[in-house]
C-alpha positions in Angstrom: 0.0 0.0 0.0 1.4 3.4 -0.9 1.0 6.7 1.0 -2.0 7.9 -0.9 -3.9 4.7 -0.5 -3.2 4.6 3.2 -4.3 8.1 3.6 -7.6 7.3 2.0 -8.1 4.4 4.4 -6.9 5.7 7.7 -9.3 7.3 10.2 -8.5 10.3 12.4 -8.8 8.1 15.4 -6.3 5.6 14.0 -3.8 8.3 12.9 -4.0 10.0 16.3 -3.4 6.8 18.1 0.1 6.6 16.6 1.1 10.1 17.9 3.0 10.9 21.1 2.3 14.7 21.1 5.6 16.1 22.6 6.5 19.3 24.4 10.1 19.1 25.6 11.6 22.4 24.5 13.3 24.2 27.5 11.2 27.4 26.9 7.8 25.5 27.1 5.4 27.2 29.5 2.6 25.6 31.5 0.2 27.6 29.4 1.6 25.6 26.4 1.0 22.4 28.4 -2.6 23.4 29.0 -3.2 23.9 25.3 -1.5 20.6 24.5 -3.8 18.9 27.0 -6.8 20.2 25.2 -5.5 19.0 21.8 -4.5 15.6 23.3 -8.0 15.1 24.6 -9.6 16.5 21.4 -7.7 14.4 18.9 -7.0 11.3 21.1 -3.3 11.3 20.8 -1.6 8.2 22.3 -0.1 10.3 25.0 1.3 13.7 25.9 5.1 13.8 26.4 6.4 16.4 28.9 9.5 17.2 30.8 9.5 15.8 34.4 8.8 19.3 35.7 5.7 19.8 33.6 4.6 16.1 33.9 4.6 16.3 37.6 2.9 19.6 37.7 0.2 18.4 35.4 -0.3 15.0 37.1 -0.9 16.7 40.4 -3.8 18.5 38.9 -6.2 15.5 38.7 -8.9 17.5 36.9 -6.6 18.9 34.2 -4.9 15.6 33.6 -8.0 13.4 33.5 -8.6 11.1 30.5 -5.2 11.5 29.0 -2.0 9.4 29.1 1.0 11.4 30.3 4.5 10.3 29.3 7.8 11.8 30.6 11.5 11.4 30.0 14.4 10.2 32.1 18.1 10.6 31.5 17.1 13.1 28.9 18.6 14.1 26.4 22.2 12.7 26.9 21.6 9.4 28.6 24.8 9.5 30.7 23.4 10.2 34.1 23.8 7.4 36.6 21.5 4.5 36.8 20.5 5.5 40.3 19.5 9.0 39.0 17.4 7.5 36.2 15.8 5.1 38.7 14.8 7.9 41.0 13.5 10.0 38.2 11.4 7.1 37.1 10.1 6.4 40.6 9.0 9.9 41.2 7.1 10.0 37.9 5.5 6.6 38.4 4.5 7.5 42.0 2.7 10.6 40.6 0.8 8.6 37.9 2.8 8.8 34.7 1.6 6.2 32.1 4.7 5.9 30.0 8.5 6.6 30.3 10.9 7.4 27.5 14.5 6.8 28.7 17.7 7.5 27.0 20.1 4.6 26.7 23.5 5.1 28.2 25.2 5.7 24.9 28.7 6.2 26.3 28.5 2.7 28.0 27.1 1.3 24.7 29.9 2.8 22.7 32.5 1.3 25.1 31.0 -2.2 24.6 29.7 -2.4 28.2 26.5 -4.1 27.0 25.8 -5.8 30.4 25.7 -2.3 32.0 23.3 -1.1 29.4 21.0 -4.0 29.8 21.2 -3.9 33.6 20.1 -0.2 33.6 17.2 -0.8 31.2 16.1 -3.9 33.2 16.0 -1.9 36.5 13.8 0.8 35.0 11.6 -1.7 33.2 11.1 -3.8 36.3 10.0 -0.8 38.3 7.7 0.5 35.5 6.0 -2.8 34.7 5.2 -3.4 38.3 3.1 -0.2 38.0 1.7 -0.9 34.5 3.9 1.8 33.0 5.3 1.3 29.5 9.0 2.0 28.8 10.5 3.2 25.5 14.3 3.3 25.1 15.9 6.0 23.0 19.1 4.7 21.3 20.0 7.9 19.4 20.3 6.4 15.9 22.1 9.5 14.6 25.1 8.5 16.7 25.1 4.8 15.7 26.1 2.7 12.7 23.6 0.3 11.3 25.4 -2.6 13.1 25.2 -0.6 16.3 21.5 0.1 15.8 20.8 -3.6 15.5 22.9 -4.4 18.6 21.2 -1.6 20.6 17.8 -3.1 19.6 18.9 -6.5 20.9 19.9 -4.9 24.2 16.5 -3.1 24.5 14.8 -6.4 23.9 17.0 -8.2 26.4 16.2 -5.4 29.0 12.5 -6.1 28.5 11.4 -2.6 27.3 8.3 -2.1 25.3 9.7 0.1 22.5 13.0 0.9 20.9 13.0 4.6 19.9 15.1 6.3 17.3 16.1 9.8 18.6 15.7 12.5 21.2 15.7 15.1 18.4 18.3 17.1 20.4 21.6 15.6 19.1 21.2 16.0 15.4 19.5 12.8 14.6 16.1 12.4 13.0 13.6 9.6 12.2 14.3 8.0 8.8 12.5 5.3 6.8 15.7 3.4 6.7 16.1 3.3 10.4 12.5 2.4 11.1 12.8 -0.5 8.6 16.1 -1.6 10.2 14.8 -1.5 13.8 11.6 -3.2 12.8 13.5 -6.0 11.2 15.9 -6.3 14.1 13.1 -6.4 16.6 11.4 -9.4 15.0 8.2 -8.5 16.8 9.8 -8.7 20.3 9.7 -4.9 20.8 7.8 -2.1 19.2 9.4 0.8 17.3 8.9 4.5 18.0 10.1 6.9 15.4 11.0 10.4 16.7 13.0 13.4 15.5 12.0 15.8 12.7 8.5 14.4 12.0 6.6 17.6 11.1 4.2 16.8 8.3 1.4 14.3 7.5 3.2 12.6 4.6 6.3 12.1 6.8 4.2 10.5 9.5 2.4 8.2 7.1 5.6 7.1 5.4 7.1 6.2 8.8 4.0 4.3 9.8 4.1 2.3 6.5 7.8 1.6 7.2 6.8 -0.1 10.4 6.6 2.5 13.2 4.2 1.7 15.9 4.4 5.1 17.5 5.5 8.6 16.4 7.1 11.2 18.7 6.5 14.7 17.4 6.0 18.2 18.6 3.9 18.7 15.4 1.1 16.4 16.3 -1.6 19.1 15.9 -0.2 20.2 12.6 -0.1 16.7 11.3 -3.7 16.1 12.3 -4.8 19.4 10.8 -3.1 18.6 7.5 -5.0 15.3 7.6 -8.3 17.1 8.2 -7.7 19.6 5.4 -6.8 16.7 3.0 -10.0 14.9 3.9 -12.1 18.0 3.2 -10.8 18.0 -0.4 -11.7 14.3 -1.0 
């Protein structure tokens, strides 16, 4: 199925269910978060991804955060904080009701070939999260890895028990590509889902990545993507 055919067949609800609507820029205000909550509820995005600061603030407002899934990040964006720090970040978020966690893999340990350390860290976060029905996505930062390293990182994410392998933070120069999604999907062999993130700004980009095998899309342009879809549907 090509992009045009898929666009004719996909519903708004289905498209939105792929999208993690993301607000992680340092200059994001809580007013921005409130608007994003409204859009997340209106369009039915898979979840709203916020910094720990904004996620905790939102989750403590039970009325404002009702009926949406909130995701936050740990070890973000570099991934090289200690395992203890990541664990405590995760625990505070989980204790306050977060539904999903996106963690950055320890890329420095990975590059040094310390694979047991990478898996151990992922496993500790996953064990804590899964006890509380929280999903874990592991960001491997594909822009810093060779194809062979991307395959190896996916194996480590699987071994650690995470729910998703994720391409990029979007902060270190990498972006989601069709090549990487296909590569990670093949490497995963159905054992872990794939989240594409980084530079996804338009509807056709999103659809192409879904057709390549992405199970979830991380983007700060969720509203724009949906509105492009609605305008396209108006013309057909």
